C-alpha angles and dihedrals in degrees: 000000000000091000092050091054102040101033107027101030103032097029101236121152126258087241091059090051091049091050092051092049091048093050096040114019091178087073087082089071094054119107125224088252092055091050092047089050091055092049092045092049092053091043087063086066091050092257110145128214095263092052090044092056090048089052091049091050089055097038109020093166086072085086089070094054125087101232092192094071 
């Protein structure tokens, strides 16, 4: 599921996915909807998908924060 969304749908590399899983194993429990919510929340601040993935690589625990609050 995660691979389908990040690699196939958004076009990120397998290496990026592996790095995210290594830094934040809990990402494996995230649903596509949760990931979409993170990307959509950052998009509201004019942060594109490439920048979002860079932010997540630096701060993967951001996935566990509700960015809407």
